[in-house]
N, C-alpha and C positions, 0 to 999 in steps of 0.2 A: 504494500500500500504506500502511495506517495502522500507525504504531508508537506504542505507549502506554508511558509510563514514569512513575515517581514522581520528582518533583523533590526530592531530599534537602535542598537548601538551603532550600526553602520549608518543608519539615517542621521543620527546625531553627529557622527564623525564627518560625514559628507558636508553637513552644514557648518560645523566648527572649522574644518580645515579646507573648505572649498574644493572638495573632491567629488568624484562621481562613481564610486564603487557600487556594484550591484547589491541590492538590498533584499531581493526575493530569494529565499533559500528553498530548494527542493530536497527533501530527505526521503530516502527509501530504506525501510528496515533499520531506522536509527542512524544511518550514515548519510552525510551530505553527498548528493548526487551532482548537483551544480548550483551555482548562484547566477542570477540574471537580473536584468532591468525589466524584462517583459517575458511572459510565458503564455502558452495556450494549453488548455486542458481539453483533450479529445474525448469527452464523455461527461456523464453526470459527476457531480462532486457535492460535497457537504461541507458547510462552514461550521466549525466547532468552537465554542467558548467554554472553558472549564477552569474556573477560578481556583479550585482546590487541587487540581491535578495537572500541572503544566507538563508538556511533553519534554522528554530529555533531548538535549541538543548540545553540540560542541560550541555553539554561538553564545556570546555573553548574554546574560539575562534570562529570566523565565519566559517561556512562550505559553500563553494561556488562550490564544485564539489562533486557529489555523484552518487550512482547507485540506480535506481528505478526499482522495480519489483512487480507484483501482485502475483508472485509465491512463493512457500515455500523457505525459507532460512534456511539451516541446519548448525548448529555450529559443526564443525569438531573437533576443539580443541581450 
């Protein structure tokens, strides 16, 4: 299952240091598959918010809202 989320730390760093690093993270089975500025999901997906059980990630900060899909996720840029 793919889980997509926005890395808030990268968004903040982009603003603070005038950078343009990709902030969308695509994880599959707990591992980062890729980071992107834009993605396309080729099928149904579900948006999840879970205040009490953030997903595990190697990115800084807790992720409490994410998108889940069993379908292909394509990195556009």
